[in-house]
Biopython code that builds the backbone (N, CA, C, O; Angstrom):
import numpy as np
from Bio.PDB.StructureBuilder import StructureBuilder

atoms = [
    (1, "MET", "N", (100.842, 96.329, 109.413)),
    (1, "MET", "CA", (101.353, 97.592, 109.810)),
    (1, "MET", "C", (100.345, 98.403, 110.708)),
    (1, "MET", "O", (99.158, 98.503, 110.396)),
    (2, "ALA", "N", (100.854, 98.947, 111.783)),
    (2, "ALA", "CA", (99.958, 99.756, 112.642)),
    (2, "ALA", "C", (99.746, 101.077, 112.098)),
    (2, "ALA", "O", (100.370, 101.479, 111.115)),
    (3, "GLN", "N", (98.814, 101.816, 112.761)),
    (3, "GLN", "CA", (98.588, 103.226, 112.312)),
    (3, "GLN", "C", (99.003, 104.189, 113.430)),
    (3, "GLN", "O", (98.995, 103.801, 114.598)),
    (4, "CYS", "N", (99.325, 105.301, 113.137)),
    (4, "CYS", "CA", (99.748, 106.379, 114.097)),
    (4, "CYS", "C", (98.681, 106.659, 115.128)),
    (4, "CYS", "O", (97.541, 106.941, 114.759)),
    (5, "ASP", "N", (99.021, 106.590, 116.479)),
    (5, "ASP", "CA", (98.025, 107.002, 117.329)),
    (5, "ASP", "C", (97.690, 108.505, 117.547)),
    (5, "ASP", "O", (96.737, 108.875, 118.232)),
    (6, "PHE", "N", (98.546, 109.337, 116.911)),
    (6, "PHE", "CA", (98.341, 110.770, 116.991)),
    (6, "PHE", "C", (97.638, 111.389, 115.749)),
    (6, "PHE", "O", (96.689, 112.157, 115.909)),
    (7, "CYS", "N", (98.080, 111.071, 114.560)),
    (7, "CYS", "CA", (97.551, 111.588, 113.361)),
    (7, "CYS", "C", (96.633, 110.620, 112.571)),
    (7, "CYS", "O", (95.911, 111.051, 111.672)),
    (8, "GLY", "N", (96.664, 109.340, 112.905)),
    (8, "GLY", "CA", (95.802, 108.282, 112.318)),
    (8, "GLY", "C", (96.293, 107.918, 110.953)),
    (8, "GLY", "O", (95.509, 107.389, 110.166)),
    (9, "LYS", "N", (97.644, 108.185, 110.582)),
    (9, "LYS", "CA", (98.112, 107.815, 109.398)),
    (9, "LYS", "C", (98.281, 106.303, 109.268)),
    (9, "LYS", "O", (98.881, 105.666, 110.133)),
    (10, "SER", "N", (97.731, 105.710, 108.148)),
    (10, "SER", "CA", (97.810, 104.241, 107.954)),
    (10, "SER", "C", (98.157, 103.993, 106.546)),
    (10, "SER", "O", (98.426, 104.959, 105.831)),
    (11, "LYS", "N", (98.180, 102.754, 106.060)),
    (11, "LYS", "CA", (98.582, 102.424, 104.697)),
    (11, "LYS", "C", (97.726, 103.015, 103.680)),
    (11, "LYS", "O", (96.513, 103.070, 103.884)),
    (12, "MET", "N", (98.237, 103.463, 102.600)),
    (12, "MET", "CA", (97.558, 103.952, 101.455)),
    (12, "MET", "C", (97.896, 103.111, 100.218)),
    (12, "MET", "O", (98.920, 102.431, 100.147)),
    (13, "PHE", "N", (96.981, 103.194, 99.254)),
    (13, "PHE", "CA", (97.111, 102.332, 98.075)),
    (13, "PHE", "C", (97.415, 103.248, 96.834)),
    (13, "PHE", "O", (96.958, 104.388, 96.764)),
    (14, "GLY", "N", (98.148, 102.737, 95.933)),
    (14, "GLY", "CA", (98.478, 103.489, 94.750)),
    (14, "GLY", "C", (98.788, 102.490, 93.475)),
    (14, "GLY", "O", (98.463, 101.303, 93.459)),
    (15, "ARG", "N", (99.378, 103.083, 92.555)),
    (15, "ARG", "CA", (99.808, 102.248, 91.310)),
    (15, "ARG", "C", (101.250, 102.389, 91.127)),
    (15, "ARG", "O", (101.845, 103.414, 91.459)),
    (16, "ASN", "N", (101.864, 101.296, 90.564)),
    (16, "ASN", "CA", (103.150, 101.354, 90.224)),
    (16, "ASN", "C", (103.216, 101.234, 88.731)),
    (16, "ASN", "O", (102.767, 100.225, 88.188)),
    (17, "ILE", "N", (103.769, 102.237, 88.017)),
    (17, "ILE", "CA", (103.782, 102.352, 86.601)),
    (17, "ILE", "C", (105.245, 102.076, 86.079)),
    (17, "ILE", "O", (106.140, 102.864, 86.382)),
    (18, "ARG", "N", (105.495, 100.995, 85.317)),
    (18, "ARG", "CA", (106.887, 100.799, 84.923)),
    (18, "ARG", "C", (107.338, 101.889, 84.040)),
    (18, "ARG", "O", (106.542, 102.549, 83.371)),
    (19, "TYR", "N", (108.654, 102.085, 84.035)),
    (19, "TYR", "CA", (109.227, 103.320, 83.389)),
    (19, "TYR", "C", (109.309, 103.214, 81.886)),
    (19, "TYR", "O", (109.687, 104.193, 81.243)),
    (20, "ASN", "N", (108.962, 102.031, 81.258)),
    (20, "ASN", "CA", (109.088, 101.915, 79.784)),
    (20, "ASN", "C", (107.899, 102.506, 79.086)),
    (20, "ASN", "O", (107.255, 101.888, 78.239)),
    (21, "HIS", "N", (107.618, 103.807, 79.502)),
    (21, "HIS", "CA", (106.519, 104.537, 78.802)),
    (21, "HIS", "C", (107.009, 105.877, 78.232)),
    (21, "HIS", "O", (107.932, 106.519, 78.734)),
    (22, "GLY", "N", (106.382, 106.212, 77.245)),
    (22, "GLY", "CA", (106.735, 107.471, 76.602)),
    (22, "GLY", "C", (105.928, 107.535, 75.275)),
    (22, "GLY", "O", (105.853, 106.552, 74.538)),
    (23, "GLY", "N", (105.359, 108.655, 75.008)),
    (23, "GLY", "CA", (104.568, 108.727, 73.737)),
    (23, "GLY", "C", (103.248, 107.984, 73.899)),
    (23, "GLY", "O", (102.528, 108.167, 74.880)),
    (24, "LYS", "N", (102.954, 107.162, 72.934)),
    (24, "LYS", "CA", (101.634, 106.359, 72.903)),
    (24, "LYS", "C", (101.815, 105.214, 73.852)),
    (24, "LYS", "O", (100.809, 104.656, 74.290)),
    (25, "TRP", "N", (102.975, 104.826, 74.197)),
    (25, "TRP", "CA", (103.241, 103.588, 75.046)),
    (25, "TRP", "C", (102.719, 103.978, 76.442)),
    (25, "TRP", "O", (102.456, 103.052, 77.208)),
    (26, "GLU", "N", (102.545, 105.201, 76.843)),
    (26, "GLU", "CA", (102.187, 105.536, 78.201)),
    (26, "GLU", "C", (100.800, 104.971, 78.605)),
    (26, "GLU", "O", (100.572, 104.651, 79.772)),
    (27, "LEU", "N", (99.913, 104.861, 77.656)),
    (27, "LEU", "CA", (98.573, 104.390, 77.987)),
    (27, "LEU", "C", (98.608, 102.882, 78.132)),
    (27, "LEU", "O", (97.755, 102.338, 78.833)),
    (28, "ARG", "N", (99.545, 102.170, 77.513)),
    (28, "ARG", "CA", (99.652, 100.760, 77.652)),
    (28, "ARG", "C", (100.733, 100.255, 78.575)),
    (28, "ARG", "O", (100.974, 99.050, 78.641)),
    (29, "ALA", "N", (101.419, 101.190, 79.324)),
    (29, "ALA", "CA", (102.505, 100.729, 80.258)),
    (29, "ALA", "C", (101.902, 99.858, 81.346)),
    (29, "ALA", "O", (100.813, 100.114, 81.862)),
    (30, "PRO", "N", (102.662, 98.814, 81.671)),
    (30, "PRO", "CA", (102.181, 97.938, 82.695)),
    (30, "PRO", "C", (101.994, 98.660, 84.091)),
    (30, "PRO", "O", (102.861, 99.385, 84.578)),
    (31, "LYS", "N", (100.899, 98.419, 84.625)),
    (31, "LYS", "CA", (100.609, 98.976, 85.970)),
    (31, "LYS", "C", (100.259, 97.936, 86.892)),
    (31, "LYS", "O", (99.558, 96.993, 86.523)),
    (32, "THR", "N", (100.732, 98.044, 88.170)),
    (32, "THR", "CA", (100.384, 97.104, 89.109)),
    (32, "THR", "C", (100.008, 97.853, 90.348)),
    (32, "THR", "O", (100.427, 99.000, 90.505)),
    (33, "ASN", "N", (99.205, 97.245, 91.281)),
    (33, "ASN", "CA", (98.770, 97.932, 92.441)),
    (33, "ASN", "C", (99.869, 97.711, 93.447)),
    (33, "ASN", "O", (100.636, 96.752, 93.360)),
    (34, "ARG", "N", (99.934, 98.631, 94.418)),
    (34, "ARG", "CA", (101.002, 98.672, 95.490)),
    (34, "ARG", "C", (100.526, 99.330, 96.651)),
    (34, "ARG", "O", (99.525, 100.042, 96.579)),
    (35, "VAL", "N", (101.218, 99.144, 97.851)),
    (35, "VAL", "CA", (100.844, 99.661, 99.023)),
    (35, "VAL", "C", (101.949, 100.602, 99.589)),
    (35, "VAL", "O", (103.121, 100.227, 99.649)),
    (36, "PHE", "N", (101.564, 101.772, 99.980)),
    (36, "PHE", "CA", (102.493, 102.725, 100.624)),
    (36, "PHE", "C", (102.223, 102.687, 102.192)),
    (36, "PHE", "O", (101.203, 103.154, 102.697)),
    (37, "ASN", "N", (103.242, 102.083, 102.900)),
    (37, "ASN", "CA", (103.196, 101.905, 104.358)),
    (37, "ASN", "C", (103.878, 103.087, 105.042)),
    (37, "ASN", "O", (104.956, 103.528, 104.642)),
    (38, "PRO", "N", (103.154, 103.629, 106.182)),
    (38, "PRO", "CA", (103.765, 104.710, 106.895)),
    (38, "PRO", "C", (104.972, 104.258, 107.713)),
    (38, "PRO", "O", (105.127, 103.070, 107.996)),
    (39, "ASN", "N", (105.744, 105.121, 108.054)),
    (39, "ASN", "CA", (106.993, 104.823, 108.848)),
    (39, "ASN", "C", (106.581, 104.917, 110.293)),
    (39, "ASN", "O", (106.871, 105.943, 110.909)),
    (40, "VAL", "N", (105.912, 103.910, 110.906)),
    (40, "VAL", "CA", (105.392, 103.907, 112.185)),
    (40, "VAL", "C", (106.330, 103.122, 113.179)),
    (40, "VAL", "O", (106.651, 101.957, 112.941)),
    (41, "GLN", "N", (106.745, 103.776, 114.263)),
    (41, "GLN", "CA", (107.584, 103.333, 115.274)),
    (41, "GLN", "C", (106.835, 103.042, 116.513)),
    (41, "GLN", "O", (105.818, 103.677, 116.790)),
    (42, "ARG", "N", (107.295, 102.121, 117.255)),
    (42, "ARG", "CA", (106.579, 101.874, 118.633)),
    (42, "ARG", "C", (107.633, 102.381, 119.631)),
    (42, "ARG", "O", (108.726, 101.832, 119.766)),
    (43, "THR", "N", (107.251, 103.423, 120.297)),
    (43, "THR", "CA", (108.156, 104.088, 121.169)),
    (43, "THR", "C", (107.451, 104.488, 122.514)),
    (43, "THR", "O", (106.224, 104.513, 122.603)),
    (44, "ARG", "N", (108.248, 104.784, 123.506)),
    (44, "ARG", "CA", (107.738, 105.167, 124.812)),
    (44, "ARG", "C", (107.904, 106.566, 124.934)),
    (44, "ARG", "O", (109.056, 107.000, 124.958)),
    (45, "ILE", "N", (106.800, 107.463, 125.028)),
    (45, "ILE", "CA", (106.930, 108.878, 125.147)),
    (45, "ILE", "C", (106.068, 109.296, 126.343)),
    (45, "ILE", "O", (105.285, 108.504, 126.868)),
    (46, "LEU", "N", (106.229, 110.555, 126.762)),
    (46, "LEU", "CA", (105.453, 111.167, 127.891)),
    (46, "LEU", "C", (104.129, 111.616, 127.305)),
    (46, "LEU", "O", (104.107, 112.454, 126.404)),
    (47, "VAL", "N", (103.000, 111.063, 127.810)),
    (47, "VAL", "CA", (101.718, 111.528, 127.416)),
    (47, "VAL", "C", (100.931, 111.787, 128.817)),
    (47, "VAL", "O", (100.663, 110.897, 129.624)),
    (48, "ASP", "N", (100.648, 112.995, 128.944)),
    (48, "ASP", "CA", (99.940, 113.491, 130.249)),
    (48, "ASP", "C", (100.809, 113.101, 131.453)),
    (48, "ASP", "O", (100.291, 112.614, 132.458)),
    (49, "GLY", "N", (102.038, 113.300, 131.361)),
    (49, "GLY", "CA", (102.930, 113.085, 132.524)),
    (49, "GLY", "C", (103.235, 111.599, 132.823)),
    (49, "GLY", "O", (103.908, 111.304, 133.811)),
    (50, "LYS", "N", (102.780, 110.720, 132.036)),
    (50, "LYS", "CA", (103.042, 109.284, 132.164)),
    (50, "LYS", "C", (103.741, 108.769, 130.991)),
    (50, "LYS", "O", (103.446, 109.213, 129.882)),
    (51, "LEU", "N", (104.755, 107.757, 131.149)),
    (51, "LEU", "CA", (105.371, 107.122, 130.057)),
    (51, "LEU", "C", (104.313, 106.106, 129.472)),
    (51, "LEU", "O", (103.754, 105.300, 130.217)),
    (52, "GLN", "N", (104.070, 106.162, 128.201)),
    (52, "GLN", "CA", (103.171, 105.305, 127.552)),
    (52, "GLN", "C", (103.812, 104.764, 126.222)),
    (52, "GLN", "O", (104.479, 105.521, 125.517)),
    (53, "ARG", "N", (103.615, 103.515, 125.902)),
    (53, "ARG", "CA", (104.149, 102.892, 124.780)),
    (53, "ARG", "C", (103.073, 103.060, 123.597)),
    (53, "ARG", "O", (101.968, 102.524, 123.682)),
    (54, "VAL", "N", (103.440, 103.798, 122.540)),
    (54, "VAL", "CA", (102.541, 104.228, 121.547)),
    (54, "VAL", "C", (103.089, 103.886, 120.162)),
    (54, "VAL", "O", (104.299, 103.739, 119.995)),
    (55, "HIS", "N", (102.202, 103.758, 119.164)),
    (55, "HIS", "CA", (102.655, 103.684, 117.776)),
    (55, "HIS", "C", (102.616, 105.122, 117.253)),
    (55, "HIS", "O", (101.569, 105.769, 117.258)),
    (56, "ILE", "N", (103.787, 105.613, 116.800)),
    (56, "ILE", "CA", (103.813, 107.062, 116.314)),
    (56, "ILE", "C", (104.622, 107.123, 115.055)),
    (56, "ILE", "O", (105.715, 106.565, 114.961)),
    (57, "CYS", "N", (104.062, 107.815, 114.083)),
    (57, "CYS", "CA", (104.821, 107.978, 112.751)),
    (57, "CYS", "C", (106.080, 108.992, 113.017)),
    (57, "CYS", "O", (106.090, 109.782, 113.962)),
    (58, "THR", "N", (107.074, 108.878, 112.124)),
    (58, "THR", "CA", (108.205, 109.601, 112.367)),
    (58, "THR", "C", (108.028, 111.120, 112.153)),
    (58, "THR", "O", (108.797, 111.939, 112.655)),
    (59, "ARG", "N", (106.947, 111.458, 111.362)),
    (59, "ARG", "CA", (106.634, 112.851, 111.163)),
    (59, "ARG", "C", (106.114, 113.447, 112.421)),
    (59, "ARG", "O", (106.525, 114.558, 112.758)),
    (60, "CYS", "N", (105.275, 112.829, 113.120)),
    (60, "CYS", "CA", (104.809, 113.194, 114.426)),
    (60, "CYS", "C", (105.876, 113.185, 115.481)),
    (60, "CYS", "O", (105.923, 114.056, 116.350)),
    (61, "LEU", "N", (106.709, 112.221, 115.402)),
    (61, "LEU", "CA", (107.769, 112.206, 116.414)),
    (61, "LEU", "C", (108.712, 113.409, 116.249)),
    (61, "LEU", "O", (109.136, 113.987, 117.250)),
    (62, "ARG", "N", (109.041, 113.790, 115.039)),
    (62, "ARG", "CA", (109.897, 114.945, 114.763)),
    (62, "ARG", "C", (109.089, 116.272, 115.280)),
    (62, "ARG", "O", (109.646, 117.162, 115.924)),
    (63, "THR", "N", (107.841, 116.288, 114.952)),
    (63, "THR", "CA", (107.175, 117.480, 115.382)),
    (63, "THR", "C", (107.107, 117.681, 116.891)),
    (63, "THR", "O", (107.242, 118.801, 117.381)),
    (64, "ARG", "N", (106.901, 116.603, 117.614)),
    (64, "ARG", "CA", (106.957, 116.505, 119.053)),
    (64, "ARG", "C", (108.266, 116.964, 119.605)),
    (64, "ARG", "O", (108.305, 117.717, 120.578)),
    (65, "GLN", "N", (109.326, 116.530, 119.013)),
    (65, "GLN", "CA", (110.709, 116.921, 119.512)),
    (65, "GLN", "C", (110.891, 118.395, 119.209)),
    (65, "GLN", "O", (111.501, 119.076, 120.034)),
    (66, "LYS", "N", (110.397, 118.980, 118.048)),
    (66, "LYS", "CA", (110.513, 120.338, 117.824)),
    (66, "LYS", "C", (109.791, 121.305, 118.793)),
    (66, "LYS", "O", (110.277, 122.381, 119.142)),
    (67, "THR", "N", (108.572, 120.823, 119.205)),
    (67, "THR", "CA", (107.723, 121.677, 120.102)),
    (67, "THR", "C", (108.085, 121.536, 121.462)),
    (67, "THR", "O", (107.723, 122.409, 122.250)),
    (68, "ALA", "N", (108.779, 120.519, 121.875)),
    (68, "ALA", "CA", (109.121, 120.179, 123.332)),
    (68, "ALA", "C", (110.258, 121.000, 123.832)),
    (68, "ALA", "O", (110.664, 120.855, 124.985)),
]
sb = StructureBuilder()
sb.init_structure("model")
sb.init_model(0)
sb.init_chain("A")
sb.init_seg("    ")
for serial, (resi, resn, name, xyz) in enumerate(atoms, 1):
    if name == "N":
        sb.init_residue(resn, " ", resi, " ")
    sb.init_atom(name, np.array(xyz, "f"), 0.0, 1.0, " ", f" {name:<3s}", serial, name[0])
structure = sb.get_structure()
């Protein structure tokens, strides 16, 4: 997965905890590692008056549309 050319957002790592936890079982609940991938799109946008093909996350894409 690519990273955003504007904000630098890239994949993050975290834990997946199964839902069968409650009370004392919470400490022993099965946990696995997982990856959170950003929603990065490859689009053509105007940068400095020229059309460029860039990787941009949807959050930055929405922000650019609001300010334009």
